[in-house]
Structures are given as C-alpha cells and as structure tokens.
C-alpha positions in Angstrom: -5.2 62.0 -37.8 -4.4 59.9 -34.8 -1.1 58.1 -34.9 -0.3 55.0 -33.6 3.7 54.6 -33.6 4.2 55.3 -37.4 0.5 54.7 -38.4 -1.7 57.6 -39.0 -5.5 56.6 -38.8 -7.4 58.6 -40.5 -10.7 59.8 -38.0 -14.1 57.9 -38.7 -16.8 60.0 -40.6 -18.2 59.9 -36.5 -15.6 60.9 -34.9 -15.0 63.6 -37.4 -18.5 64.4 -36.9 -18.4 64.7 -33.3 -15.2 67.4 -33.4 -17.7 69.1 -35.6 -20.1 69.1 -33.2 -17.3 70.1 -30.7 -16.6 73.3 -32.5 -20.2 74.4 -32.9 -19.9 73.6 -29.5 -17.4 76.0 -28.4 -18.8 78.8 -31.2 -22.1 78.9 -29.2 -20.1 79.2 -25.8 -18.2 82.4 -27.2 -22.0 84.1 -28.6 -23.4 83.0 -24.9 -20.3 84.5 -23.6 -19.7 87.6 -25.2 -21.1 90.9 -23.5 -23.8 93.0 -25.7 -25.4 90.8 -28.4 -28.3 89.5 -27.0 -30.5 91.1 -29.9 -28.2 89.1 -32.3 -27.2 85.3 -30.0 -30.3 83.8 -32.0 -28.8 84.6 -35.5 -24.8 83.8 -34.8 -26.3 80.6 -33.1 -28.3 80.1 -36.1 -25.0 80.7 -38.3 -23.1 78.6 -36.6 -25.4 75.8 -37.1 -26.1 76.4 -40.6 -22.1 75.9 -41.1 -21.9 72.3 -39.0 -24.7 71.7 -41.3 -22.6 72.6 -44.4 -19.4 71.0 -42.9 -21.3 67.8 -42.6 -22.7 67.6 -46.4 -19.0 68.3 -47.0 -17.6 65.4 -45.3 -20.7 63.1 -45.7 -20.7 63.4 -50.1 -18.1 61.3 -50.4 -19.5 58.9 -48.8 -22.7 58.5 -49.5 -20.9 59.0 -53.4 -18.6 55.8 -52.8 -21.4 54.0 -51.3 -24.0 54.5 -54.4 -21.0 54.5 -57.1 -21.6 50.7 -56.2 -24.8 50.0 -57.6 -25.5 49.2 -60.9 -28.3 50.1 -61.6 -30.1 53.9 -60.5 -32.7 51.5 -58.7 -29.4 49.5 -56.9 -27.5 52.8 -56.5 -30.8 54.3 -54.7 -31.5 51.5 -52.3 -27.5 51.9 -51.3 -27.8 55.6 -50.9 -31.2 55.2 -48.7 -29.1 52.7 -46.6 -25.6 54.6 -46.4 -28.1 57.0 -44.8 -29.6 55.2 -42.3 -26.3 53.8 -40.9 -25.1 56.5 -40.5 -27.7 58.6 -39.1 -28.1 55.9 -36.7 -24.0 56.3 -35.6 -24.5 60.1 -35.4 -27.4 60.1 -33.0 -25.7 58.2 -30.3 -22.9 60.9 -30.3 -25.3 64.4 -31.0 -25.6 66.1 -27.8 -28.8 67.1 -28.6 -31.7 67.6 -30.5 -30.4 70.5 -32.3 -27.2 69.3 -33.5 -29.0 66.3 -34.8 -31.3 68.4 -36.5 -28.0 69.9 -38.3 -26.6 66.9 -38.4 -29.6 65.7 -41.0 -30.1 68.8 -42.4 -26.3 68.5 -43.9 -26.8 64.5 -44.8 -30.1 64.8 -46.3 -28.1 67.7 -48.8 -25.0 65.4 -49.6 -27.8 62.9 -50.0 -30.1 65.4 -52.5 -26.5 65.5 -54.9 -25.6 62.2 -54.9 -29.7 61.0 -55.7 -29.4 64.3 -58.3 -26.4 62.6 -60.3 -26.7 59.7 -60.2 -29.2 61.2 -63.0 -26.6 63.5 -64.4 -28.3 66.4 -63.1 -27.2 69.1 -60.6 -29.4 71.3 -57.9 -30.0 74.7 -59.5 -28.5 77.5 -58.1 
C-alpha cells in the first residue's frame, strides 16, 4: 500500500504484478549468483516462474470474477471475462521485462480465467 498523508492507496493490479516480477527477478539473480547450482539452475528458475504464475493467478482471479459477475447471462459473463483478460494483458505487456516474464503472467492469467469460466457453469477444475 502507498500512503498519501492519511489516505492509504492500494496498488493497481499492474503495479502488484510489477512487484511480483521484481521478486521473481531477485530469485533468478540469487540462483545465478549461488555457487555450485549449475546443474540445478534451470529447474530452480522454472520453480520460481511457476510460483510467479500461481501468485498472478491468485491476484487476478478476484478481478476477473468481479468483472464477469456483472454479466446477466452466461454469454455476457464470458464476454466480460474475455474483455477483462484482454485489457489486463495489454497493461501487463508494457511492464513485463521480457517474453519469459510475460509468459509467466499469461500462464497465471489463463489459469484464473479458466477458474472463472468454469464457475459460470458451477464447475471447478477436477483434481
């Protein structure tokens, strides 16, 4: 949160995603700097990217759900969900440091959209 005098302002979703990107970048730097992890470094990088995607999924799901909930029919809800996903993707594209970061965002965003899409029909992902 940011403080403006006594007023607290919550960061926007793109600002929060930027923070998640920064945290991922710090983890990648730590793996690169750690001695003796050459054979494991790609796996550790992937673990960090998977974690980033999951954090993004958790962050964006409520936004997608709120936007979708404003619809009155399943078709309207799906349309609103698609618009929300597209709008956020365009915003995040400008702050993603590279395609790998944007790919991690996309994985988390699509997973959140999947959850919300299924919820329109009262379904959840099996498993």
